PDB file of N, CA, C and O in Angstrom:
ATOM      1  N   UNK A   1      -4.421   6.600 -17.330  1.00  0.00           N
ATOM      2  CA  UNK A   1      -4.267   6.536 -16.170  1.00  0.00           C
ATOM      3  C   UNK A   1      -4.456   7.715 -15.086  1.00  0.00           C
ATOM      4  O   UNK A   1      -3.397   8.098 -14.590  1.00  0.00           O
ATOM      5  N   UNK A   2      -5.453   8.258 -14.703  1.00  0.00           N
ATOM      6  CA  UNK A   2      -5.401   9.351 -13.437  1.00  0.00           C
ATOM      7  C   UNK A   2      -5.087   9.626 -12.806  1.00  0.00           C
ATOM      8  O   UNK A   2      -5.236   8.605 -12.134  1.00  0.00           O
ATOM      9  N   UNK A   3      -4.551  10.396 -12.053  1.00  0.00           N
ATOM     10  CA  UNK A   3      -4.357  10.309 -10.188  1.00  0.00           C
ATOM     11  C   UNK A   3      -5.227  10.815  -9.963  1.00  0.00           C
ATOM     12  O   UNK A   3      -5.921  11.573 -10.641  1.00  0.00           O
ATOM     13  N   UNK A   4      -5.368  10.216  -8.279  1.00  0.00           N
ATOM     14  CA  UNK A   4      -6.690  10.788  -7.410  1.00  0.00           C
ATOM     15  C   UNK A   4      -6.832  11.577  -7.309  1.00  0.00           C
ATOM     16  O   UNK A   4      -7.584  12.507  -7.599  1.00  0.00           O
ATOM     17  N   UNK A   5      -5.573  11.156  -6.536  1.00  0.00           N
ATOM     18  CA  UNK A   5      -5.533  12.901  -5.751  1.00  0.00           C
ATOM     19  C   UNK A   5      -5.438  14.321  -6.795  1.00  0.00           C
ATOM     20  O   UNK A   5      -5.307  15.455  -6.333  1.00  0.00           O
ATOM     21  N   UNK A   6      -5.509  14.085  -7.941  1.00  0.00           N
ATOM     22  CA  UNK A   6      -5.544  15.282  -8.747  1.00  0.00           C
ATOM     23  C   UNK A   6      -6.059  16.531  -7.867  1.00  0.00           C
ATOM     24  O   UNK A   6      -5.430  17.576  -8.031  1.00  0.00           O
ATOM     25  N   UNK A   7      -7.053  16.544  -7.019  1.00  0.00           N
ATOM     26  CA  UNK A   7      -8.082  17.861  -6.820  1.00  0.00           C
ATOM     27  C   UNK A   7      -7.936  17.590  -6.264  1.00  0.00           C
ATOM     28  O   UNK A   7      -6.750  17.729  -6.562  1.00  0.00           O
ATOM     29  N   UNK A   8      -7.854  16.749  -4.532  1.00  0.00           N
ATOM     30  CA  UNK A   8      -8.227  15.858  -3.419  1.00  0.00           C
ATOM     31  C   UNK A   8      -6.626  17.055  -3.115  1.00  0.00           C
ATOM     32  O   UNK A   8      -5.595  17.212  -3.768  1.00  0.00           O
ATOM     33  N   UNK A   9      -7.228  17.785  -1.599  1.00  0.00           N
ATOM     34  CA  UNK A   9      -5.760  18.361  -1.260  1.00  0.00           C
ATOM     35  C   UNK A   9      -5.250  17.556  -0.450  1.00  0.00           C
ATOM     36  O   UNK A   9      -4.168  17.200  -0.919  1.00  0.00           O
ATOM     37  N   UNK A  10      -5.522  16.888   0.893  1.00  0.00           N
ATOM     38  CA  UNK A  10      -5.250  15.660   1.312  1.00  0.00           C
ATOM     39  C   UNK A  10      -5.300  14.031   0.610  1.00  0.00           C
ATOM     40  O   UNK A  10      -6.304  13.686  -0.014  1.00  0.00           O
ATOM     41  N   UNK A  11      -4.358  13.280   0.748  1.00  0.00           N
ATOM     42  CA  UNK A  11      -4.342  11.740   0.631  1.00  0.00           C
ATOM     43  C   UNK A  11      -5.555  10.960   1.117  1.00  0.00           C
ATOM     44  O   UNK A  11      -6.102  11.231   2.186  1.00  0.00           O
ATOM     45  N   UNK A  12      -5.856  10.243   0.522  1.00  0.00           N
ATOM     46  CA  UNK A  12      -6.845   9.948   0.471  1.00  0.00           C
ATOM     47  C   UNK A  12      -6.160   8.171   1.349  1.00  0.00           C
ATOM     48  O   UNK A  12      -6.728   7.729   2.348  1.00  0.00           O
ATOM     49  N   UNK A  13      -5.254   7.637   0.874  1.00  0.00           N
ATOM     50  CA  UNK A  13      -4.077   6.915   2.027  1.00  0.00           C
ATOM     51  C   UNK A  13      -2.950   7.190   1.850  1.00  0.00           C
ATOM     52  O   UNK A  13      -2.227   6.837   0.919  1.00  0.00           O
ATOM     53  N   UNK A  14      -2.625   8.082   3.050  1.00  0.00           N
ATOM     54  CA  UNK A  14      -1.703   8.320   3.306  1.00  0.00           C
ATOM     55  C   UNK A  14      -0.126   6.985   3.133  1.00  0.00           C
ATOM     56  O   UNK A  14       0.155   5.914   3.669  1.00  0.00           O
ATOM     57  N   UNK A  15       0.604   8.000   1.941  1.00  0.00           N
ATOM     58  CA  UNK A  15       2.034   7.553   2.053  1.00  0.00           C
ATOM     59  C   UNK A  15       1.725   6.497   0.651  1.00  0.00           C
ATOM     60  O   UNK A  15       2.694   5.789   0.376  1.00  0.00           O
ATOM     61  N   UNK A  16       0.331   6.294  -0.373  1.00  0.00           N
ATOM     62  CA  UNK A  16       0.366   5.444  -1.376  1.00  0.00           C
ATOM     63  C   UNK A  16      -0.512   6.824  -2.009  1.00  0.00           C
ATOM     64  O   UNK A  16      -1.095   7.809  -1.555  1.00  0.00           O
ATOM     65  N   UNK A  17      -0.202   6.214  -3.356  1.00  0.00           N
ATOM     66  CA  UNK A  17      -0.378   7.341  -4.800  1.00  0.00           C
ATOM     67  C   UNK A  17      -1.321   6.887  -5.217  1.00  0.00           C
ATOM     68  O   UNK A  17      -0.927   5.902  -5.842  1.00  0.00           O
ATOM     69  N   UNK A  18      -3.091   6.985  -5.353  1.00  0.00           N
ATOM     70  CA  UNK A  18      -4.048   6.734  -5.939  1.00  0.00           C
ATOM     71  C   UNK A  18      -3.723   6.737  -7.144  1.00  0.00           C
ATOM     72  O   UNK A  18      -2.682   7.349  -7.385  1.00  0.00           O
ATOM     73  N   UNK A  19      -4.572   5.974  -8.537  1.00  0.00           N
ATOM     74  CA  UNK A  19      -4.547   5.619 -10.329  1.00  0.00           C
ATOM     75  C   UNK A  19      -5.477   5.234 -10.319  1.00  0.00           C
ATOM     76  O   UNK A  19      -5.723   4.125  -9.844  1.00  0.00           O
ATOM     77  N   UNK A  20      -6.610   6.236 -10.996  1.00  0.00           N
ATOM     78  CA  UNK A  20      -7.309   4.683 -11.734  1.00  0.00           C
ATOM     79  C   UNK A  20      -6.979   4.889 -12.383  1.00  0.00           C
ATOM     80  O   UNK A  20      -6.332   5.894 -12.678  1.00  0.00           O
ATOM     81  N   UNK A  21      -7.421   3.554 -13.239  1.00  0.00           N
ATOM     82  CA  UNK A  21      -6.784   3.644 -14.229  1.00  0.00           C
ATOM     83  C   UNK A  21      -8.220   3.458 -16.056  1.00  0.00           C
ATOM     84  O   UNK A  21      -9.391   3.084 -16.002  1.00  0.00           O
ATOM     85  N   UNK A  22      -7.811   3.681 -16.713  1.00  0.00           N
ATOM     86  CA  UNK A  22      -9.334   3.523 -17.694  1.00  0.00           C
ATOM     87  C   UNK A  22      -9.530   3.329 -17.176  1.00  0.00           C
ATOM     88  O   UNK A  22      -9.604   3.985 -16.137  1.00  0.00           O
ATOM     89  N   UNK A  23      -9.938   1.788 -17.406  1.00  0.00           N
ATOM     90  CA  UNK A  23     -11.458   0.731 -17.334  1.00  0.00           C
ATOM     91  C   UNK A  23     -11.718   0.775 -15.970  1.00  0.00           C
ATOM     92  O   UNK A  23     -12.571  -0.020 -15.577  1.00  0.00           O
ATOM     93  N   UNK A  24     -11.144   1.580 -15.062  1.00  0.00           N
ATOM     94  CA  UNK A  24     -12.281   2.411 -13.212  1.00  0.00           C
ATOM     95  C   UNK A  24     -11.200   1.389 -11.562  1.00  0.00           C
ATOM     96  O   UNK A  24     -11.305   1.295 -10.339  1.00  0.00           O
ATOM     97  N   UNK A  25     -10.091   0.763 -12.907  1.00  0.00           N
ATOM     98  CA  UNK A  25      -9.596   0.134 -11.797  1.00  0.00           C
ATOM     99  C   UNK A  25      -8.427   1.490 -10.280  1.00  0.00           C
ATOM    100  O   UNK A  25      -7.596   2.395 -10.357  1.00  0.00           O
ATOM    101  N   UNK A  26      -9.123   0.778  -9.243  1.00  0.00           N
ATOM    102  CA  UNK A  26      -8.097   1.961  -9.188  1.00  0.00           C
ATOM    103  C   UNK A  26      -6.686   0.867  -8.234  1.00  0.00           C
ATOM    104  O   UNK A  26      -6.691  -0.352  -8.064  1.00  0.00           O
ATOM    105  N   UNK A  27      -5.979   1.557  -7.931  1.00  0.00           N
ATOM    106  CA  UNK A  27      -4.072   0.838  -8.221  1.00  0.00           C
ATOM    107  C   UNK A  27      -4.031   2.247  -6.443  1.00  0.00           C
ATOM    108  O   UNK A  27      -4.740   3.163  -6.025  1.00  0.00           O
ATOM    109  N   UNK A  28      -2.704   1.520  -6.007  1.00  0.00           N
ATOM    110  CA  UNK A  28      -2.361   2.411  -5.442  1.00  0.00           C
ATOM    111  C   UNK A  28      -0.701   2.200  -4.850  1.00  0.00           C
ATOM    112  O   UNK A  28      -0.501   1.543  -3.828  1.00  0.00           O
ATOM    113  N   UNK A  29       0.175   2.696  -5.450  1.00  0.00           N
ATOM    114  CA  UNK A  29       1.556   2.292  -5.587  1.00  0.00           C
ATOM    115  C   UNK A  29       2.424   3.641  -4.472  1.00  0.00           C
ATOM    116  O   UNK A  29       2.729   4.833  -4.492  1.00  0.00           O
ATOM    117  N   UNK A  30       2.540   1.876  -3.207  1.00  0.00           N
ATOM    118  CA  UNK A  30       3.564   3.159  -2.747  1.00  0.00           C
ATOM    119  C   UNK A  30       4.093   4.686  -2.598  1.00  0.00           C
ATOM    120  O   UNK A  30       4.350   5.114  -3.723  1.00  0.00           O
ATOM    121  N   UNK A  31       4.293   5.457  -1.793  1.00  0.00           N
ATOM    122  CA  UNK A  31       5.288   6.247  -2.670  1.00  0.00           C
ATOM    123  C   UNK A  31       6.036   6.579  -2.032  1.00  0.00           C
ATOM    124  O   UNK A  31       6.078   7.807  -1.974  1.00  0.00           O
ATOM    125  N   UNK A  32       7.421   5.602  -0.882  1.00  0.00           N
ATOM    126  CA  UNK A  32       8.430   5.035  -0.480  1.00  0.00           C
ATOM    127  C   UNK A  32       8.231   3.273  -0.607  1.00  0.00           C
ATOM    128  O   UNK A  32       7.425   2.436  -0.200  1.00  0.00           O
ATOM    129  N   UNK A  33      10.001   3.307  -1.765  1.00  0.00           N
ATOM    130  CA  UNK A  33       9.785   1.766  -1.340  1.00  0.00           C
ATOM    131  C   UNK A  33      10.031   0.539  -0.191  1.00  0.00           C
ATOM    132  O   UNK A  33      10.998   0.535   0.572  1.00  0.00           O
ATOM    133  N   UNK A  34       8.762  -0.707  -0.217  1.00  0.00           N
ATOM    134  CA  UNK A  34       9.459  -0.783   1.708  1.00  0.00           C
ATOM    135  C   UNK A  34      11.115  -0.815   1.800  1.00  0.00           C
ATOM    136  O   UNK A  34      11.870  -0.216   1.035  1.00  0.00           O
ATOM    137  N   UNK A  35      11.362  -1.354   2.519  1.00  0.00           N
ATOM    138  CA  UNK A  35      12.703  -1.516   3.367  1.00  0.00           C
ATOM    139  C   UNK A  35      13.128  -3.055   2.137  1.00  0.00           C
ATOM    140  O   UNK A  35      12.073  -3.289   1.547  1.00  0.00           O
ATOM    141  N   UNK A  36      13.713  -3.579   1.877  1.00  0.00           N
ATOM    142  CA  UNK A  36      13.944  -4.968   1.494  1.00  0.00           C
ATOM    143  C   UNK A  36      13.421  -6.111   2.722  1.00  0.00           C
ATOM    144  O   UNK A  36      12.568  -6.960   2.464  1.00  0.00           O
ATOM    145  N   UNK A  37      14.065  -5.987   4.072  1.00  0.00           N
ATOM    146  CA  UNK A  37      12.871  -7.007   4.561  1.00  0.00           C
ATOM    147  C   UNK A  37      11.825  -7.428   4.509  1.00  0.00           C
ATOM    148  O   UNK A  37      11.395  -8.581   4.549  1.00  0.00           O
ATOM    149  N   UNK A  38      11.024  -5.779   4.348  1.00  0.00           N
ATOM    150  CA  UNK A  38       9.611  -5.969   3.870  1.00  0.00           C
ATOM    151  C   UNK A  38       9.000  -6.347   2.223  1.00  0.00           C
ATOM    152  O   UNK A  38       7.970  -6.584   1.592  1.00  0.00           O
ATOM    153  N   UNK A  39      10.731  -6.173   2.079  1.00  0.00           N
ATOM    154  CA  UNK A  39      10.318  -7.250   0.010  1.00  0.00           C
ATOM    155  C   UNK A  39      10.160  -8.109  -0.006  1.00  0.00           C
ATOM    156  O   UNK A  39       9.204  -8.569  -0.631  1.00  0.00           O
ATOM    157  N   UNK A  40      11.052  -8.892   0.712  1.00  0.00           N
ATOM    158  CA  UNK A  40      11.130 -10.939   1.192  1.00  0.00           C
ATOM    159  C   UNK A  40      10.609 -10.570   1.391  1.00  0.00           C
ATOM    160  O   UNK A  40       9.928 -10.271   0.410  1.00  0.00           O
ATOM    161  N   UNK A  41       9.981  -9.945   2.852  1.00  0.00           N
ATOM    162  CA  UNK A  41       8.325 -10.914   3.091  1.00  0.00           C
ATOM    163  C   UNK A  41       7.226 -10.825   2.824  1.00  0.00           C
ATOM    164  O   UNK A  41       6.309 -11.382   3.427  1.00  0.00           O
ATOM    165  N   UNK A  42       7.092  -9.842   1.519  1.00  0.00           N
ATOM    166  CA  UNK A  42       6.368 -10.892   0.548  1.00  0.00           C
ATOM    167  C   UNK A  42       6.040  -8.865   0.340  1.00  0.00           C
ATOM    168  O   UNK A  42       6.500  -8.539  -0.754  1.00  0.00           O
ATOM    169  N   UNK A  43       5.495  -7.781   0.994  1.00  0.00           N
ATOM    170  CA  UNK A  43       5.445  -7.198   0.662  1.00  0.00           C
ATOM    171  C   UNK A  43       5.012  -6.421  -0.554  1.00  0.00           C
ATOM    172  O   UNK A  43       6.031  -6.319  -1.238  1.00  0.00           O
ATOM    173  N   UNK A  44       3.696  -5.632  -1.360  1.00  0.00           N
ATOM    174  CA  UNK A  44       4.339  -5.651  -2.547  1.00  0.00           C
ATOM    175  C   UNK A  44       3.510  -3.999  -2.042  1.00  0.00           C
ATOM    176  O   UNK A  44       2.767  -3.638  -1.129  1.00  0.00           O
ATOM    177  N   UNK A  45       4.588  -2.948  -4.013  1.00  0.00           N
ATOM    178  CA  UNK A  45       4.420  -1.275  -3.559  1.00  0.00           C
ATOM    179  C   UNK A  45       3.424  -1.195  -4.132  1.00  0.00           C
ATOM    180  O   UNK A  45       2.796  -0.345  -3.501  1.00  0.00           O
ATOM    181  N   UNK A  46       2.522  -1.689  -5.356  1.00  0.00           N
ATOM    182  CA  UNK A  46       1.218  -2.144  -6.257  1.00  0.00           C
ATOM    183  C   UNK A  46       0.688  -2.250  -6.531  1.00  0.00           C
ATOM    184  O   UNK A  46       0.727  -2.703  -7.675  1.00  0.00           O
ATOM    185  N   UNK A  47      -1.179  -1.874  -5.612  1.00  0.00           N
ATOM    186  CA  UNK A  47      -1.410  -2.995  -5.589  1.00  0.00           C
ATOM    187  C   UNK A  47      -3.113  -2.506  -6.108  1.00  0.00           C
ATOM    188  O   UNK A  47      -3.351  -1.304  -5.992  1.00  0.00           O
ATOM    189  N   UNK A  48      -4.201  -3.366  -6.634  1.00  0.00           N
ATOM    190  CA  UNK A  48      -5.119  -2.883  -7.117  1.00  0.00           C
ATOM    191  C   UNK A  48      -7.102  -3.411  -6.662  1.00  0.00           C
ATOM    192  O   UNK A  48      -7.646  -4.157  -5.847  1.00  0.00           O
ATOM    193  N   UNK A  49      -7.395  -2.792  -7.397  1.00  0.00           N
ATOM    194  CA  UNK A  49      -8.602  -3.500  -6.388  1.00  0.00           C
ATOM    195  C   UNK A  49     -10.044  -2.234  -6.513  1.00  0.00           C
ATOM    196  O   UNK A  49     -10.013  -1.014  -6.348  1.00  0.00           O
ATOM    197  N   UNK A  50     -11.092  -3.062  -6.833  1.00  0.00           N
ATOM    198  CA  UNK A  50     -12.503  -2.527  -6.982  1.00  0.00           C
ATOM    199  C   UNK A  50     -12.724  -1.888  -7.445  1.00  0.00           C
ATOM    200  O   UNK A  50     -12.761  -1.509  -8.616  1.00  0.00           O
ATOM    201  N   UNK A  51     -13.216  -1.260  -5.329  1.00  0.00           N
ATOM    202  CA  UNK A  51     -12.678  -1.126  -4.114  1.00  0.00           C
ATOM    203  C   UNK A  51     -12.351   0.559  -3.616  1.00  0.00           C
ATOM    204  O   UNK A  51     -11.374   0.489  -2.870  1.00  0.00           O
ATOM    205  N   UNK A  52     -12.634   1.488  -3.700  1.00  0.00           N
ATOM    206  CA  UNK A  52     -12.011   2.227  -2.156  1.00  0.00           C
ATOM    207  C   UNK A  52     -12.204   1.619  -0.837  1.00  0.00           C
ATOM    208  O   UNK A  52     -12.365   1.491   0.377  1.00  0.00           O
ATOM    209  N   UNK A  53     -12.141   1.507  -1.363  1.00  0.00           N
ATOM    210  CA  UNK A  53     -12.599   0.389   0.686  1.00  0.00           C
ATOM    211  C   UNK A  53     -11.082  -1.460   0.828  1.00  0.00           C
ATOM    212  O   UNK A  53     -10.207  -1.886   1.582  1.00  0.00           O
ATOM    213  N   UNK A  54     -11.944  -1.904  -0.820  1.00  0.00           N
ATOM    214  CA  UNK A  54     -10.947  -2.624  -0.950  1.00  0.00           C
ATOM    215  C   UNK A  54      -9.524  -2.214  -0.867  1.00  0.00           C
ATOM    216  O   UNK A  54      -8.601  -2.574  -0.137  1.00  0.00           O
ATOM    217  N   UNK A  55      -9.602  -1.535  -1.628  1.00  0.00           N
ATOM    218  CA  UNK A  55      -7.873  -0.632  -1.838  1.00  0.00           C
ATOM    219  C   UNK A  55      -7.205  -0.199  -0.801  1.00  0.00           C
ATOM    220  O   UNK A  55      -5.980  -0.084  -0.849  1.00  0.00           O
ATOM    221  N   UNK A  56      -8.130   0.191   0.602  1.00  0.00           N
ATOM    222  CA  UNK A  56      -7.654   0.420   1.791  1.00  0.00           C
ATOM    223  C   UNK A  56      -7.054  -0.378   2.124  1.00  0.00           C
ATOM    224  O   UNK A  56      -5.830  -0.479   2.195  1.00  0.00           O
ATOM    225  N   UNK A  57      -8.227  -1.386   2.497  1.00  0.00           N
ATOM    226  CA  UNK A  57      -7.678  -2.885   3.058  1.00  0.00           C
ATOM    227  C   UNK A  57      -6.366  -3.702   1.873  1.00  0.00           C
ATOM    228  O   UNK A  57      -6.167  -4.851   2.269  1.00  0.00           O
ATOM    229  N   UNK A  58      -6.066  -3.585   1.432  1.00  0.00           N
ATOM    230  CA  UNK A  58      -5.304  -4.276   0.842  1.00  0.00           C
ATOM    231  C   UNK A  58      -3.596  -3.225   0.530  1.00  0.00           C
ATOM    232  O   UNK A  58      -2.499  -3.702   0.240  1.00  0.00           O
ATOM    233  N   UNK A  59      -3.972  -1.681   0.735  1.00  0.00           N
ATOM    234  CA  UNK A  59      -2.036  -1.216   1.683  1.00  0.00           C
ATOM    235  C   UNK A  59      -2.290  -1.587   3.152  1.00  0.00           C
ATOM    236  O   UNK A  59      -1.317  -2.001   3.782  1.00  0.00           O
ATOM    237  N   UNK A  60      -3.288  -1.507   3.679  1.00  0.00           N
ATOM    238  CA  UNK A  60      -3.613  -2.404   5.168  1.00  0.00           C
ATOM    239  C   UNK A  60      -2.294  -3.104   5.302  1.00  0.00           C
ATOM    240  O   UNK A  60      -1.188  -2.809   5.756  1.00  0.00           O
ATOM    241  N   UNK A  61      -2.998  -4.438   4.571  1.00  0.00           N
ATOM    242  CA  UNK A  61      -2.650  -5.476   4.447  1.00  0.00           C
ATOM    243  C   UNK A  61      -0.739  -5.201   4.196  1.00  0.00           C
ATOM    244  O   UNK A  61      -0.162  -5.230   5.283  1.00  0.00           O
ATOM    245  N   UNK A  62      -0.110  -5.042   3.397  1.00  0.00           N
ATOM    246  CA  UNK A  62       0.225  -4.416   2.561  1.00  0.00           C
ATOM    247  C   UNK A  62       1.366  -3.675   3.712  1.00  0.00           C
ATOM    248  O   UNK A  62       2.469  -4.066   3.328  1.00  0.00           O
ATOM    249  N   UNK A  63       1.549  -2.826   4.884  1.00  0.00           N
ATOM    250  CA  UNK A  63       1.938  -2.346   5.622  1.00  0.00           C
ATOM    251  C   UNK A  63       1.956  -3.556   7.061  1.00  0.00           C
ATOM    252  O   UNK A  63       2.982  -3.516   7.741  1.00  0.00           O
ATOM    253  N   UNK A  64       1.299  -4.168   7.317  1.00  0.00           N
ATOM    254  CA  UNK A  64       1.251  -5.122   8.874  1.00  0.00           C
ATOM    255  C   UNK A  64       2.009  -5.740   7.508  1.00  0.00           C
ATOM    256  O   UNK A  64       2.383  -4.735   6.904  1.00  0.00           O
ATOM    257  N   UNK A  65       2.378  -6.832   6.802  1.00  0.00           N
ATOM    258  CA  UNK A  65       3.793  -7.512   6.072  1.00  0.00           C
ATOM    259  C   UNK A  65       5.117  -7.089   6.708  1.00  0.00           C
ATOM    260  O   UNK A  65       5.952  -7.840   7.212  1.00  0.00           O
ATOM    261  N   UNK A  66       5.199  -4.894   6.527  1.00  0.00           N
ATOM    262  CA  UNK A  66       5.622  -4.266   6.001  1.00  0.00           C
ATOM    263  C   UNK A  66       6.342  -4.204   7.621  1.00  0.00           C
ATOM    264  O   UNK A  66       7.533  -4.340   7.900  1.00  0.00           O
ATOM    265  N   UNK A  67       4.913  -3.892   8.774  1.00  0.00           N
ATOM    266  CA  UNK A  67       5.379  -4.020  10.000  1.00  0.00           C
ATOM    267  C   UNK A  67       6.092  -5.487  10.550  1.00  0.00           C
ATOM    268  O   UNK A  67       7.188  -5.466  11.110  1.00  0.00           O
ATOM    269  N   UNK A  68       5.547  -6.399  10.386  1.00  0.00           N
ATOM    270  CA  UNK A  68       5.608  -7.634  10.888  1.00  0.00           C
ATOM    271  C   UNK A  68       7.108  -8.327  10.884  1.00  0.00           C
ATOM    272  O   UNK A  68       7.645  -9.235  11.520  1.00  0.00           O
ATOM    273  N   UNK A  69       7.527  -7.361   9.763  1.00  0.00           N
ATOM    274  CA  UNK A  69       9.005  -8.580   8.843  1.00  0.00           C
ATOM    275  C   UNK A  69      10.314  -7.384   9.805  1.00  0.00           C
ATOM    276  O   UNK A  69      11.486  -7.641  10.079  1.00  0.00           O
ATOM    277  N   UNK A  70       9.482  -6.054  10.117  1.00  0.00           N
ATOM    278  CA  UNK A  70      10.414  -5.164  10.849  1.00  0.00           C
ATOM    279  C   UNK A  70      10.336  -5.726  12.389  1.00  0.00           C
ATOM    280  O   UNK A  70      11.320  -5.844  13.120  1.00  0.00           O
ATOM    281  N   UNK A  71       9.245  -5.990  12.679  1.00  0.00           N
ATOM    282  CA  UNK A  71       9.692  -6.875  14.430  1.00  0.00           C
ATOM    283  C   UNK A  71      10.444  -8.540  14.316  1.00  0.00           C
ATOM    284  O   UNK A  71      11.561  -8.541  14.833  1.00  0.00           O
ATOM    285  N   UNK A  72      10.077  -9.719  13.820  1.00  0.00           N
ATOM    286  CA  UNK A  72      10.863 -10.014  14.136  1.00  0.00           C
ATOM    287  C   UNK A  72      12.227  -9.835  13.149  1.00  0.00           C
ATOM    288  O   UNK A  72      13.101 -10.600  13.556  1.00  0.00           O
ATOM    289  N   UNK A  73      12.612  -9.160  12.133  1.00  0.00           N
ATOM    290  CA  UNK A  73      13.978  -8.745  12.334  1.00  0.00           C
ATOM    291  C   UNK A  73      14.434  -7.901  13.135  1.00  0.00           C
ATOM    292  O   UNK A  73      15.278  -7.206  12.569  1.00  0.00           O
ATOM    293  N   UNK A  74      14.205  -7.491  14.709  1.00  0.00           N
ATOM    294  CA  UNK A  74      13.949  -6.836  15.944  1.00  0.00           C
ATOM    295  C   UNK A  74      13.679  -7.972  16.514  1.00  0.00           C
ATOM    296  O   UNK A  74      13.204  -7.770  17.632  1.00  0.00           O
ATOM    297  N   UNK A  75      13.827  -9.883  16.065  1.00  0.00           N
ATOM    298  CA  UNK A  75      13.637 -10.366  17.474  1.00  0.00           C
ATOM    299  C   UNK A  75      11.941  -9.841  18.491  1.00  0.00           C
ATOM    300  O   UNK A  75      11.515 -10.521  19.425  1.00  0.00           O
ATOM    301  N   UNK A  76      11.346  -8.704  18.053  1.00  0.00           N
ATOM    302  CA  UNK A  76      10.137  -8.954  18.828  1.00  0.00           C
ATOM    303  C   UNK A  76       8.838 -10.104  18.554  1.00  0.00           C
ATOM    304  O   UNK A  76       8.627 -10.875  17.618  1.00  0.00           O
ATOM    305  N   UNK A  77       8.082  -9.822  19.848  1.00  0.00           N
ATOM    306  CA  UNK A  77       7.200 -11.316  19.285  1.00  0.00           C
ATOM    307  C   UNK A  77       5.458 -11.171  18.887  1.00  0.00           C
ATOM    308  O   UNK A  77       4.399 -10.829  19.414  1.00  0.00           O
ATOM    309  N   UNK A  78       6.104 -11.789  17.332  1.00  0.00           N
ATOM    310  CA  UNK A  78       4.575 -11.141  16.648  1.00  0.00           C
ATOM    311  C   UNK A  78       3.526 -11.532  16.907  1.00  0.00           C
ATOM    312  O   UNK A  78       3.585 -12.751  17.065  1.00  0.00           O
ATOM    313  N   UNK A  79       2.016 -10.944  17.117  1.00  0.00           N
ATOM    314  CA  UNK A  79       0.581 -12.032  18.048  1.00  0.00           C
ATOM    315  C   UNK A  79      -0.577 -11.768  17.115  1.00  0.00           C
ATOM    316  O   UNK A  79      -1.678 -12.270  17.340  1.00  0.00           O
TER     317      UNK A  79
END
C-alpha cells in the first residue's frame, strides 16, 4: 500500500492518513484515535471507499458520529 499523501504537501483529508491499496482501493485511517465515547457510539478509525469523494463522505460521517457522541455526553441537544 502506498501513502496517498507522500507526494502531497497538505493532507487530502485533514486529520486522516490516506492509503491506496495495491488493488486500487482507497483507505483512510484517523491519525488520532477517537475517544472512548465516540468509539462506543460506532465511530470507526479506519474506513475505505472506491473514490476520494466517497472516502471524504465516509470520514465526515465518522467525525459526525464522534461529535454527536461528545454532544450527548455533554447533555447538548442534537438536531
